[in-house]
N, C-alpha and C positions, 0 to 999 in steps of 0.2 A: 392074675389079670395081665399086668404089664410085664412081669418077668417071673420066671420060676421061683416059687417060694416067697414072692412078695405080693401081699394082698393089701390093697388100699383101704378096704373096709374091714373093721374088726367085728362087726355084728350087724344085725338087721337094724337095730336102733341107731347105730352109727351111720348107716346108709340114710335113714330118715333125717337125722340131724344135719348131715353134711349136704344132702340135697336141698334141705330147707335154707341153708346159708347161701345156696346158689339160686334161690327163688323158686324152687320146685317143691311143692307139698305132696309127698308120696303117700299113698295108702299102704296098709300093711302088706297087701298082696304085691304091689309094685316093689316095695323095699325088699321084701323077702326074695323075689325073683332076681332082682339086681344083685343082691348079695350072693346068691347061689351061682349066678353066672360068673361073678368075679372069683368065687372060691373054687369052682370047678374048671375055670378057664374055657367056658363054652360060649359060642355066639348066642346072642339074645335076639329072638324073633318077636317083635312087638306088633300086634295087629289091633285094629279098632277103627272106628269112624274117623273121618278127617277132623282135625281140630281138637282132639282130646289130649294132646300133649306128647305124642310119640317122639317127634323130632326134638321137642324141648327137653325131654328126658335125657337124650344123648348129650345135649349141650350142658345140662346140669351135671351129668356124670363127669364130663371132661373138666368143667370148671371146679367141681368139688375135689377133684384129684390132681389138679394142676397139670392136666394133660392137654395135648394138642388135639383138636377135633378135625379129622379129615373126612370129608363128605363126598360120597359118590351119589349124585342125583340120577336116579334111573328114569328112563323114558323109552318109548318104542324106538328101536333102532340103535340103542347104545351098544357098542361093540368093544372088542379088545383094545382098540386104539384109544377109545375114550375112557375105558375102565382101568387099563393096566399101564400101557406106555405106547408111544409111537416115536418114530424118528423124525427129526427136523429136516424134511426133504429139501426145503428151500436153501437151508444153510449147507446141506451136503452138496447140492449142485454148485453153490458158490465155491465151496472148497475144491471140488473136482475141477471147476473152470480155472481156478487159480493155479493148479498144479499141472501146467502144460507138459512138462517133461517127465512126469511120474508115470510109472506103470500102474495098471489096475490093482495089483497086489499091494503096492505101496500106498495108494490112495485108500483102498478098502480098509486097511488096518487103522487108518486115521479117522475116516468118516463114521465108522461103526464103533465109536468110543463115547465116553460119558459126556463129552462136550456137545454131542449131537443128539443126545437122548432127552426126550420129553416125558418125564414121569407123570403118570396120571394117579388118581386117588389110591388104587390098590397097591401099586408099587411104592408110592410115597409112604403109605402106612407101614408096609413091610420093612422099608429101609430106615424108618425113623429110629433114632437111638433113644429118644426120650419117651416118656409115657404118652400113649396115643389111644384115642377113641376113634374107631373107624365106623362111620355111619353110612350104611347102604340104604338110602332113603327111597321109599316107594318102590320096593323090589317088584311088586306085582305089576308095575307099569312096563317093565322091561320084557323083552321077548324071552320065550322059554329057553332059548339057547344060552342066554347069559347065566342061567342057573348052573350049567355044567362048568362054566368058567369059575363061578363062585365056589363050587364044590372043590375044585382043584386047589384054589388059592387058600380057602379056609380050612381045608383038610390038613395040609402040610405047612401052611404059612411060609410058602416059598414060591418064587416065580422064576421061570427059566427064560432067559433072553438068549436066543441062539448065538448071537454074535459076541456076547459078553459072559455067558455062563449062568449059573443058578444063584439067585439072590435069596439068602435065608434070613428070616426075621431074627434079629438079635434078642428081641423080647416081643412077646405076642401082644398085639393091640387088643383092647376090649372092643368087641365087634357087636354092633347093634344093627339089625335089619328091620326096617319098618314096612308094613303092608296095610293098605286100606281094604284088602280082600276083594279087589275087583277081578282078580284072577286067582285061581287056586294054585298055590305053590306046590312044587313036587314033594313027595314024601321023603325023597333022599335029602333034600335041603332041610326039611322040618326035623328029620331025625338027628341032624347034627347040631340042632339049636335047643336051647331052653325056650319055652313058649310063654308069652305073656299077652293076655288080652286086656286092653284098657278100654273100659266103657266110660260113659259120661259119669262124673263123680256124683256121689250122693249130695243132698242139699247142704249138709253141714260142711263137707269138705269144699264144696263150690263156694260157699260163703267165706270160708277161710281164704280161698284163693283170691276172691274179689277183694277182701280186706288187705291182703298182701300186695296185690298188684295195683289196686286203685285205692290207696289210703285216704284220698280226699272224699270218698263217698260215705255218707252217713250210714251207720250200722242198720238202722231200721229200713232205710231205702235199699240197702244191699240185700236184706232179707226179702223184701218185696220183689226185687228184681229176680232173685234166684227162684222164687215161687212162680213167677210169670214164665220164666224160661223153661222150667220143668213142665208147666202146663202146655207150653208150645210143643215141647218134645213128645208129649202124649198124643198130639194130633197127628193125623195121617198126612204128613208133609212130604214134599219131594226131598227136602234137605233140612233135617232137624238142626237147630242152632247148636254150635259147638261151644266149648269153653272159651276159645279165643273170641267168639262173637259175643258171649256173655260179658267178657272184659271190655270189648269195644262199646257195648251198650252202657256199661257202667261209666266209662269215660265220657260217653255222650251225655249222660245225665249230669255229670259234674260240669261239663262245658255249658249245658243249658241252665245250670243253676237250679235244677229241680230239687224240691224237698220232699216230693211224694210222687207216686206213679198214678197218673190220672188217665182216663180214657183218651183224652186229647194227646197227651205226651206219648202214650204207647202207640196210638194210631199214626202219629206223625213221624215216629222214629223206628217203626218196624223194619224199614229198609236197612237199618244197621245190623239187625240180627237175622233177618230172613232175606234170602237172595233170589227168590222166584216170585213173580207177581201173583201167581195162583196161590202160593203159600200165604202171601200177605193178605189176599182176599179172604182165604179161609180163616186166618187169625182175626181179622176185623169182624167177621161174621160170627165166629163160634166162641171167641175168647170172652168169658164172663169175668171181668176184672174184680167185681165185688165178691163173687164166689171164691175166686182164687185167693184173694187177700183177706178174707174173713177169718 
């Protein structure tokens, strides 16, 4: 993972245990794929609905391994200057202005140096000496062209800066790419990665997550909450509630001092877990709380 012959995880069980210490309860499938990505030195492509813990998994891996987390947030229009590096043009102009008697050759050798280089996430991760987790978040939101850039960097773990030469990784970072599957990623990128799909957790795991993250919530109320959330997910909603929204709802119940889920509490707090008015309307109309909690 971090350097040749050095693996931070000794087994799948070790992955589960260490991620748990970082506050992430991993399923067997998640722990197995993380272990294999570490063992094989392959990037890990994690897909799934928003809010199921894809980004949080990267943070937990970094924390459990004592590694620095370097994040490239993808968006439409992200390019090489935002992903790899760019030159500090304002500082370069000041330097040129200050050297009135210099030739261009003299000035050029100075302004294209480390002092004027602005490293972005990919270059930062490549140059890091210590353990590093590189998170390329929401890869599907970037333009197709960025994938070619990623293929080059992730294939050789090196970056060429024309004015300075080629920067080679002293140790390979653990790379996690996340996607909400809003755009189909290229087969070339997929081939280079191990694939992990994270869905909403089963009821038992979600209860455990609630207990871990919101310890002030009564166990019986946590069980009722998870049942209601799963009933909402079974409805044809525009946006099904995510795990993060389950936790927000759990914290809301603690703040309200609720000791049980009633029709009134659910109706008044649906805006915490559902984010569209038509979804809230469907829930108020179709959710049979007595049936769900019986």
